[in-house]
N, C-alpha and C positions, 0 to 999 in steps of 0.2 A: 110736964113742962119741957123736959129735954126733947121729947118727941116733936113738940110744937116748934122749937127752935131749929131742929133738924129740917123740918118741912120748909120753914122760912128760908133757911140758908140754901136748900136745894132749889126752891122756886126762884130765889134771887140769882143763883148761878145759871139757871136755865134762861132767864130773861136777859142777863148780861151776855151770855153766849150767843143768844139769838141776835142781839144788837151788834155784836162784834162780827158775826158771820154775815149778817145782813149788809154790813158795809162792803163786803166783797162784791155784792150785786149792784152797788151804787154806781151811777154814771160818773161820779166824781170821787176822788180819794177821801177817806175819812181818817182823822187822827184824834184819838181821845186825849193823849197827853200833849202832842205837838202836831200842828198842821202847817205845812209849808209847801205850797204848790203854785205853779203857774198854769193857768188854764186858758186856752184860746176861746174867745167869745164868738168868733166868726169873721167873715170878711168877704171881699169881692175881688175879682181879677180885673175889674174895670178901672181901678185907680192904682197908680204907681205910688208906692210909699217912699217919699223923699224927706218927710219930716216925722217927728214923734213928739208927743206931749203926754204928761202923766198927771194924775190927780190922786190924792190919798185921803183916807179916813182912818181913824183909830178908835178903838173901843177898850175901855178899862172895866174889868169885872162884870161885863155885860150890863153895867149900870149907867155908864157915861160913854157916849159916842160923839165924836166931832169930826168935822171935815166935810169936804165936798168931793166925793169920788165918782162923779157922774162923767159920762162920755163928753158932755158939753164942756165941763170944766177942763178935761184933758185936751180937748180940741182947742180951747182957748189958750191953754198953756203952751201948746206947740204951734199956734198960728195955723191950724189945719182947717181947711174949708170942706174937703171931701175925704171921707174915711175909706182907707183900704182894708184895714183889719184892726181888731181890738184884742188885747190880752188882759187877763185879770190875774193878779198875784195876791194870794192870801197867806197870811202868817198868823197863827193863833197858838198861844201857849196856855194850856189848861183853862181856857176861857177867861184867864186873868188879863191878858193883853192881846189885842188883835190889831193887825195892820192890814189894810186893804188898799191895793193900788190898781188903778185902771190905766193902761197905756194905750193910746190911740196912735196909729200909724196912718199916714196919708199925705196929701199935698194941699 
């Protein structure tokens, strides 16, 4: 019985280690306890950014999510017709509470 538990613990440690190290190769940062990052989504040099608008969504316990964090909602909030670039900000605490904000810059 003790041998079985040792194998289970060792296997679990290997899987957890692989997940943690695998995050190093991710194109985006990963945080198991807390995640707070701003990530550029892209843009163009054809439009000058004179305005900005944001839209936000929230998630609780990964069971309930609400809000409209689309680019269209952010454009509407800022009165933007043409998009110069978009930023995304994500904040998540243990998967219990998450806040997602899209900010659009343009004219």
